[in-house]
N, C-alpha and C positions, 0 to 999 in steps of 0.2 A: 291334510295339513303337512307341509314339507318342513325340512330342517330350518330353512331361513325364517319361516313364519314363527316357528317355535322359539327361535333365538330372539326375534323382535318382541314377542309377547312376554318372554321371560324377563327381558330388560324393562319393559313397562310395568310388569307385576312387582318388580323389586326396584322401583324408580328411585327411592332415596339412596340406595347403594349405588345404583347406576349413575345418578347425577353426581354423587360425591366422587366416584372414581373418574367420571368424565371431567369434572372440574380439576382434579389433581393432575390428570394426564394432560389436559389442555394447558394448564399453567406451566407444566414442564415444557411442552412444545412451544408455547409462547416465549418462554425464557430462552430456549435454544435458538429459535428463529430470530428473536431480537438481538441476541448476542452475535449470531452469524452476520446479520446485516451491519451491526455496529462494528464488528471486527473488520469487515471489508472497508467500510468508510474510514475507520480509524487508521487502517493500514495505508490507504490512499492519502489521507490527510497528513499522517506523520511523515510519509516520504516526501510529499510536496513541501512541507515545512522544513524538512532537512535539506532541501535544495538551497536554502538560505545560508548553508554552511559551506558553500563552494561547489565547484564543478567536479564531475566524476569521469569526464571524457575530455581529452586534449587533442585538437586537430591542428597540425602544424605542417608547413611545406617540407617535402622531402629534401634533405640537404646532404652534401658530401663534405667530409673533413679530410684534411691532409696532415699527416703526422710529420712534424718538422724536427730534424736533428742534424747536428754538424759536429764532426770530430768526436763522436761518441757522447756528445751532450744533447740530451733531449730538450727541445725548445717548446714542446707542447703541440696541441692540435690547432689547426687553423681552418676556418670555413672557406671552401673553394669559392662559393657563391652564396650571397645572402638573398634568399628568395622570399617573396610575399604572396599572399592570397588575395583574391578579389572578394571583397566583403559581400557584395550583392549576389555574385554567382554562388558563393558558398551557402549563403542563407537560402537561396532558391533550391539548391540541391539537398540541403538538410530537410527542407519542408517537403521534398518529394520522396523521401525514403518510406518504406512500408510502415515503420513504427514511428512516424512523425508525431503522432499523438502522445508519445512517451517523452518527447523533448519538452522540458519545462522552461529552459532558458538557454539562450545563445549569446555569449559575451565575447565579441571580437576585441582584439587588442593590437595596437601598433606601438612598437618599442623603438625609441631613439635615445641618443646620448647627448647630454648638454653639460657644459662646464659653467657653474655659477660661483663667482667669487673664489675661483681656484678649486672648487669642489666638483668632482665629476658625479653627476646624478643621472639616473634613468628617467626619461620622460615617457610615460605610458598613456597612449590615447585609448579611451574607453567610451562606451555608451553608458552613461550614468544610470539610466533607468534599468537596464539589464544588470548592471553591477550592483545596484541596491537590492534587486530581487535575489541575486545569487549570493550576496555578502550581507545578509540581514543581520549577522552578528557584529558587524562593524559599529563602532561608536565614534561620532565626530564632534569635535569641539568647534563651535561656529556653525556653519551651515553647509549643506551639500552644494556644489557648484550648480548654478542655474543657467549659465550661458557659456559660449566659447571662450570668453575672456576671463573666466574664473577657473582656478585649479584647486585640487585637494592634495595637501602635503602629507607624506608619511611622517610618523612621529620622529624618526631618526633624522630625516632630512630637515624638518622644521627646527629641530634642536641645533643641528650643525650650521644652518643658515641664519638662525635667530629670527625666524619669521613667525608672525601670528596672523590670525584671521583679520582680513582687511588690509594687510600690507601688500605692497607692490613687488612682483617678482621680476627682476631684471636679468637679461641674458638669455631668455628663451627664444628671442627672434621676433617677438611680437608682444605688445602690452598684455599683462596678465596680473590679476590680483588673487590673493589667497582667500578662497571662500570658506574653507575649513581645514582643520588639522585632524588627521586620523589618529585616534588613540592607539597605543602600542598593541599590535596583533601577534608579534612573535614570528612573523614570516617576512617574505620579500617585500610585501607592501609597505613596510616601515621605511624602506630606503629609496622610494621612488616618488615622483610627482605624477599625480593622475590628472589628466586633462581631457577635454572633450575630444573624441576621435576625429571629428572633422577639423578641429583646430590643429591637431598634430599632423594630420595628413596634409594640410595646407602649409604648415611650417616646413615639412620635409619634402614637399613637392611630389607626394605620392598619393594623389586623389583615389579614393576607393580601396587603397591597399591596407592589409592587416598582416601582422607578423604571425599571429596564431589565434585560434578561437577556442574558448572554453565552452563546453556543453554540459548542462545539468540534465541528466536523463533519469526518468522514473524507471527503476529496474524491476518493479513488481509485475509489470505487464509482459515483459519478455526478458530473457537473459541479457546481461550486459555484453556478452560476446556477440549476440545477434546485432545489437546496436552498432558495435564497432565494425562488424563485417559490412553492414549496410552503408555506413558512412564511408568506409574505405572504398566500396564499390561505386558509390555515387559521386565521390570527389576524387578525380584522378590526380596523381602526383603529390599525395599527402601521406603523412603518417598519422594514424589514429591510435591513441593509447588510452586504455582504461586505467584510471587510478584505482586499483583494486582495493587498496586499504580503505578508501573512502566508500566504495561500493559495499564492501563487506560489513563495515560498521553500520551503514544505513540499513541494509537488509537484515542485519542482526537485530536491530531495534524493532523493525517492522515485524519480523517473524516471532520475536519474543512476545509481543502483544497478541498476535494471532494465535500462537500456541497456548498462551495462558487462557484465552477465551475458549479455545477448543477443549482444553482440559476441564474447565468449568462446565461446558456443555455436555461432555461425556459423563461427568458425575451426575448431572441432572437427569440425563437419559437413563442411566443405570438405576437411579432411584425410582423413576417412573416405571421402568420395567419390573422392578421388584414389587412395586405396589400392585401392578396388574397380576403378577404371578400369585401373590399372597391373596388377593381378592378372589381370583378364580379358584384357588385351592380351598378357600373357605366356602365358596359357593358349591363346590363338589361335595364337601362334607355335609352341607345343609340340604342338598338336593338328592340324597341317595335314594329316597323313595321315588322321586320323579324319574331318576335314571332307571330304577328297577322296573317301573311301569313301562317305560319306553322299550326296555329290553324284552319284557314279557309280551309286548305288542309286536315284536318282530324286528325292532331296530337293531342293526348290527353294531359291533364295537366301533367300526369305522364311522357309522352314522352318529353315534354319541360323541366321538372325537370331533367330527365335523361341526356338531352343534355348539360345543364350547369354543371351538376355533372361530366359528361364525360370530359368536357374541363378541369375542375379542377383536375380530375384524371390523365389525360395525363401530366398536368403541374407538379403534385406531383411526378409521376414516373420519369420524366426527371430530375427534380431538385434533387430528392433523389439519383439517380444513379450518376449524375455529382457531386453533393455535397459530397457524400461519398468518391468518388475517389479523389476529390480535397482536402477534409479534411484530408484524410489519408496521402496524399503527404505533406500537410502543417504541419502535426504533426511532421514529421521528422525534419523540419526546426526549429520548436519550441523546440523540445527535444534537438536538437544540440545546440541551443542558450542558453538553461538552463544548459548545460554541465552535463546531466544525462543519456546520451546515453550509457555510459559504465556500468551503474548500472542496468538499466531495458531495455527491448527490446520491439519494436513495432512489432506486428504480424498481418498479413492480415487474416481476418476471413470472409470467404464467407457467413456464417450464419448471421454475423453482417451486411454485405452488403444487404442481402435479407431482413432482419428485418428492416433496415433503409429505404429501398425503399418502403416496404409495409407500414411502419408507416407514412412516409411522404405523400404517396398517400392517406391514410386514413385521415390524418390531412387536406389535401387540400380539400377533398370532404366534410368533416365536416365544414370547414371554408366557403365553398361556399353554404352550405345548405340553409341559409336564403335568399341570392340572388336568388338561384334556385327556392325556394318556391315562392318568389315574382314573378318571371318570369312565373311560372305555373299558377298564379292567374290572369294574364293579359287576358282580354276578347278580342276575335277577333274583335268585332264591335268597341270597344274602341280604339284598335290599328290601325284599318283600316280607321278611320275617317280622319286621317291626310294624307292619300294617295291621 
């Protein structure tokens, strides 16, 4: 009879204790695995939802400015040449970068100036489908424009021009009606007229041209610096800037959720380890006679230590396997309850299963190390006195 056989028979002989300890440890593993899966999905879901609050990367054509002064009087800076980007070319290049999967939205814009009733306003051509995805926090009175002949007015422009949804806008160069009015946002969008990009390109005689492109990138998969470098290398003649305040705020929210879940998982793991240690310590005190018999039969201290470590190892393997499968199944219920199943997916990863089982087996052995060492210190004569 070898050490492993003795360990298995010992577990079967004390099956109520073994089952209770296995249930407690499996429950802990289940909670940790479920929290780990949910943490990943929540992080992805949260960041994707945060893309609705604007871009975090700005791609614009490289331009040169000339400082103008005369007679000691500074007259300001002037653009030497106004350049544009080709929308189709930029989209193709963005789709070809290494981390293209991290690009959540690409919103091109073409900016032009118009004078309406003596009021100078900016006319911005956009793709409204991308704009709605990136500006999910916007609120519109009326309706979003549905065709090239409809525009969306910023709150400040609508007030200055006295226009409401359904009114006709004169002076743009082509017939247009107000589809909706953007409620105050507190930024530059309040002072412009948003129109279909193709409509503005046709008005300005610049088909396919855009002034700049806003990119909403998911930063959890790779650093924002990598995305900026890849875009800069893929698109020649442009300046790529990361809006770091936006990036940092988004990642702060994502990391807060993940760290909170990690802290809860650590507490659960430590509790499970304490349960194993206490159970093994109790088993050592109850099995002093058995230990004495083994020692008197020639089993060394190392063999006794291995015996108790093997019992903990079997417990960890079983709890790790059962806990991972139960935790994976439970995570589907949690994700469905949080209504984020449509934003991020749960994927079964065999490597994660193997790593979890191995880790839990190692944790069990480490937790039982002190009781196993105490068992190996038991002297045969001391244990057999009570026989």
